[in-house]
C-alpha positions in Angstrom: 108.3 116.7 87.3 111.5 115.3 86.0 112.2 113.0 83.1 113.8 109.7 83.8 115.3 107.3 81.3 112.8 105.2 79.5 112.9 101.5 80.5 110.4 98.9 79.5 108.2 98.0 82.5 108.5 94.2 82.0 112.4 94.4 82.1 112.6 96.0 85.5 114.4 94.1 88.2 112.7 94.0 91.7 115.7 96.0 93.1 118.7 97.9 92.0 119.1 101.5 90.7 118.9 104.2 93.3 117.8 102.0 96.2 120.2 99.2 95.2 119.5 96.3 97.6 119.2 98.3 100.9 115.4 98.0 101.1 115.6 94.2 101.7 112.1 93.4 102.9 110.6 95.6 100.2 112.8 94.0 97.5 111.7 90.5 98.7 108.0 91.5 98.3 108.6 93.0 94.9 110.0 89.7 93.7 106.5 88.3 93.9 104.6 88.4 90.6 101.3 89.0 92.5 102.7 92.0 94.3 104.1 93.4 91.0 100.7 92.9 89.3 98.9 94.6 92.2 101.1 97.7 92.5 102.1 98.3 88.9 99.0 97.0 87.3 95.9 97.5 89.4 97.2 100.3 91.6 98.9 101.9 88.6 102.1 103.0 90.2 104.3 104.4 87.4 107.3 102.1 86.7 108.5 103.3 83.3 111.5 105.5 83.5 113.0 103.8 86.5 115.8 101.3 86.7 114.0 99.0 89.2 110.6 98.4 90.7 112.0 99.3 94.1 113.1 102.7 92.6 109.6 103.2 91.2 107.8 102.4 94.4 110.2 104.4 96.5 110.2 107.6 94.5 106.5 107.4 93.6 105.8 107.0 97.4 108.4 109.5 98.7 108.4 112.2 96.0 111.0 114.2 97.9 113.6 111.8 96.5 112.8 112.6 92.8 115.8 115.0 92.5 118.1 112.5 94.2 116.9 109.7 91.8 117.4 111.9 88.7 120.9 112.9 89.9 121.8 109.3 90.5 120.5 108.3 87.0 122.5 111.1 85.4 125.7 109.9 87.3 125.6 113.2 89.2 124.4 111.9 92.6 125.0 109.1 95.0 122.9 106.0 95.6 120.3 106.1 98.4 122.6 104.2 100.8 124.9 107.3 100.8 122.1 109.7 101.4 120.3 108.2 104.4 121.4 106.4 107.5 120.8 102.8 108.4 118.1 103.8 110.8 116.4 105.8 108.0 116.7 102.8 105.7 114.9 100.7 108.2 112.1 103.3 108.6 111.5 103.5 104.8 111.7 99.7 104.4 109.1 99.1 107.2 106.9 101.8 105.8 107.0 100.4 102.2 106.3 96.8 103.4 103.4 98.2 105.5 102.0 100.0 102.5 102.2 97.0 100.3 100.3 95.0 103.0 97.7 97.7 103.3 97.3 97.8 99.5 96.7 94.1 99.5 94.2 94.4 102.3 92.3 97.2 100.6 92.2 95.2 97.4 90.8 92.2 99.3 88.2 94.4 100.9 87.1 95.8 97.5 88.3 99.3 98.3 89.2 101.7 95.5 92.7 101.0 94.3 94.4 104.3 94.7 98.0 104.5 96.0 97.5 108.0 97.5 94.4 106.8 99.4 96.2 103.8 100.6 99.0 105.9 101.9 96.6 108.3 103.6 94.9 105.5 105.5 98.1 103.8 106.4 99.7 107.0 107.7 96.5 108.0 109.6 95.8 104.7 111.3 98.9 102.5 111.2 102.2 104.4 111.2 103.4 107.9 110.7 105.0 108.8 107.5 108.9 109.0 107.7 109.9 112.6 107.8 113.5 112.2 106.8 114.9 114.7 104.4 116.7 113.6 101.3 
């Protein structure tokens, strides 16, 4: 696992960093305090070390982008918009929004609050996981 810069969780912007503002629908949802509390509090998605909540959610969900994120943070790699196509951006954005909605649903139903389990249910019953290489 790689080391990212230490950034205080409460100072993170909803978007920026590696993903900048290209994941528009995801960024909109991350502006909501209730979504932030759910994902980074109750679900325990790791946000320290990232430049934005969108970076944290994206990389913690799609681990194959960890190296790209580290390279970007070290000024040795491009932002996400230069790595993936517009079609791929849409696929990742739709997937993250769906996962956020699934997490909220699972929370309301009293299901265990585990991000990996939420992903497994979502990918099995709702939508396939994007298989785009970084």
